[in-house]
C-alpha positions as CSV (number, residue, x, y, z in Angstrom):
1,M,-68.7,37.7,119.9
2,T,-66.7,35.4,117.6
3,Q,-69.8,34.9,115.4
4,K,-70.4,38.6,115.4
5,I,-66.9,39.2,114.2
6,D,-67.1,36.5,111.6
7,A,-70.3,38.1,110.3
8,K,-68.7,41.5,110.2
9,L,-65.7,40.1,108.4
10,A,-68.0,38.5,105.8
11,E,-69.8,41.8,105.4
12,L,-66.5,43.5,104.7
13,G,-65.5,40.8,102.2
14,L,-62.6,39.7,104.5
15,S,-61.7,36.6,106.3
16,L,-59.2,35.7,109.0
17,P,-56.0,34.0,107.8
18,E,-54.4,31.1,109.5
19,A,-52.4,32.5,112.5
20,A,-48.8,32.7,111.3
21,A,-46.0,30.8,113.0
22,P,-43.1,32.9,114.4
23,V,-40.2,33.5,112.1
24,A,-37.6,33.9,114.9
25,A,-37.1,33.2,118.6
26,Y,-40.3,34.6,120.1
27,V,-43.9,33.5,120.7
28,P,-46.9,35.0,118.9
29,A,-48.7,36.1,122.0
30,V,-48.2,36.3,125.8
31,E,-51.0,36.7,128.3
32,A,-50.0,38.5,131.5
33,G,-51.9,40.5,134.1
34,G,-55.2,40.6,132.1
35,L,-53.4,41.8,128.9
36,L,-52.6,39.8,125.8
37,H,-49.4,41.2,124.2
38,V,-49.4,40.2,120.5
39,S,-46.1,40.1,118.6
40,G,-45.7,42.2,115.4
41,Q,-47.6,40.7,112.5
42,L,-46.8,41.1,108.9
43,P,-49.2,41.6,105.9
44,F,-50.0,38.7,103.7
45,K,-52.3,38.9,100.6
46,D,-53.1,35.7,98.7
47,G,-50.4,33.9,100.7
48,Q,-47.7,36.4,99.6
49,L,-45.9,38.8,101.9
50,M,-46.7,42.5,101.0
51,T,-43.3,44.1,100.6
52,G,-41.8,47.4,99.6
53,R,-41.2,51.0,100.8
54,L,-43.9,53.6,100.9
55,G,-42.9,56.8,99.2
56,E,-40.4,54.9,97.1
57,D,-42.0,51.9,95.3
58,R,-45.3,51.6,97.0
59,D,-48.2,54.1,97.6
60,L,-50.5,55.1,100.4
61,D,-53.3,52.8,99.3
62,Y,-51.0,49.8,99.3
63,G,-49.8,50.7,102.8
64,Q,-53.3,51.0,104.1
65,E,-54.3,47.6,102.7
66,A,-51.1,46.1,104.2
67,A,-51.9,47.6,107.6
68,Q,-55.4,46.1,107.3
69,R,-53.9,42.7,106.5
70,C,-51.7,43.0,109.6
71,G,-54.8,43.7,111.6
72,L,-56.5,40.6,110.2
73,M,-53.4,38.6,111.3
74,L,-53.5,40.2,114.7
75,V,-57.2,39.1,115.1
76,A,-56.2,35.6,114.0
77,Q,-53.4,35.5,116.6
78,I,-55.7,36.8,119.3
79,K,-58.3,34.2,118.4
80,K,-55.7,31.4,118.5
81,A,-54.2,32.6,121.8
82,L,-57.7,32.7,123.4
83,G,-58.7,29.3,122.3
84,G,-61.0,30.6,119.6
85,D,-63.1,32.7,122.0
86,L,-63.0,36.4,120.8
87,G,-65.6,37.0,123.4
88,R,-62.8,37.3,125.9
89,V,-61.6,40.5,124.2
90,E,-62.5,43.4,126.5
91,R,-60.7,46.1,124.6
92,I,-58.0,46.7,122.0
93,V,-55.7,48.8,124.2
94,K,-52.9,49.8,121.8
95,L,-51.6,49.2,118.3
96,G,-48.0,49.8,117.4
97,V,-47.7,50.4,113.6
98,F,-44.3,50.3,111.9
99,V,-44.2,51.6,108.3
100,N,-41.3,50.8,105.9
101,S,-41.1,54.3,104.4
102,A,-38.8,56.7,102.6
103,G,-37.5,59.6,104.5
104,A,-39.8,62.1,102.8
105,F,-42.9,60.0,103.4
106,T,-45.0,61.4,106.3
107,D,-48.4,59.7,106.0
108,Q,-47.6,56.9,108.5
109,P,-50.8,57.8,110.5
110,K,-52.9,57.4,107.4
111,V,-51.3,54.0,106.7
112,A,-52.0,52.9,110.3
113,N,-55.7,53.7,109.8
114,G,-55.9,50.5,107.8
115,A,-55.4,48.5,111.0
116,S,-57.2,50.9,113.4
117,E,-60.4,51.1,111.3
118,L,-60.5,47.4,111.1
119,M,-60.3,47.0,114.9
120,Q,-63.1,49.5,115.3
121,A,-65.3,47.8,112.6
122,L,-64.8,44.4,114.3
123,F,-64.9,45.3,118.0
124,G,-67.0,48.5,118.0
125,E,-66.2,50.9,120.8
126,A,-63.9,48.3,122.4
127,G,-61.8,48.4,119.2
128,R,-60.9,52.1,119.7
129,H,-57.3,52.2,121.0
130,A,-54.2,54.2,121.6
131,R,-51.7,54.0,118.8
132,S,-48.2,54.6,117.6
133,A,-47.4,55.1,113.9
134,V,-43.7,55.1,113.1
135,G,-41.7,55.3,109.9
136,V,-38.7,52.9,109.7
137,P,-36.1,52.3,107.0
138,T,-36.7,48.6,106.8
139,L,-38.8,45.8,108.3
140,P,-38.3,42.0,108.6
141,L,-38.4,40.1,105.3
142,G,-38.9,43.4,103.4
143,A,-42.4,43.8,104.7
144,V,-44.1,47.2,104.0
145,V,-45.9,47.3,107.4
146,E,-45.7,45.5,110.8
147,V,-48.3,45.9,113.5
148,D,-48.3,44.7,117.2
149,A,-51.0,45.0,119.8
150,V,-51.9,45.0,123.5
151,V,-55.4,43.7,124.2
152,A,-57.3,43.7,127.5
153,I,-58.9,40.3,128.0
154,R,-61.5,38.8,130.4
155,S,-60.5,35.7,132.5
């Protein structure tokens, strides 16, 4: 499975970043009861945090790319938590997508598609998931998007 995902990433012109270290008092992932709970991940492009507020100083395309970048970081964290074996992923159960957006911005679901479509592309049917897409007035470090996940895993 890991090789299949690596091949799909290459086909999409993407690569997994190094799994980011926590920026506060939490761990990146916790495995409990057959589920891997992955802490919120921020979007990085070329080593720089993607910041801003959608509907104010950033547009929908920027937000979708940021959500995809969060998705890449989620997969990097999942891979690290599972000792490099993405074959243990049974299903992406749920994504929680938080979008730093102005009050009049209502396209949070379209932004979240950046992460959702990546999961489906990488994991196929097992990448289809439940989801929340929520607008918020600010995110840590000024990030434009943050995404967390719940993943069903095999023992």
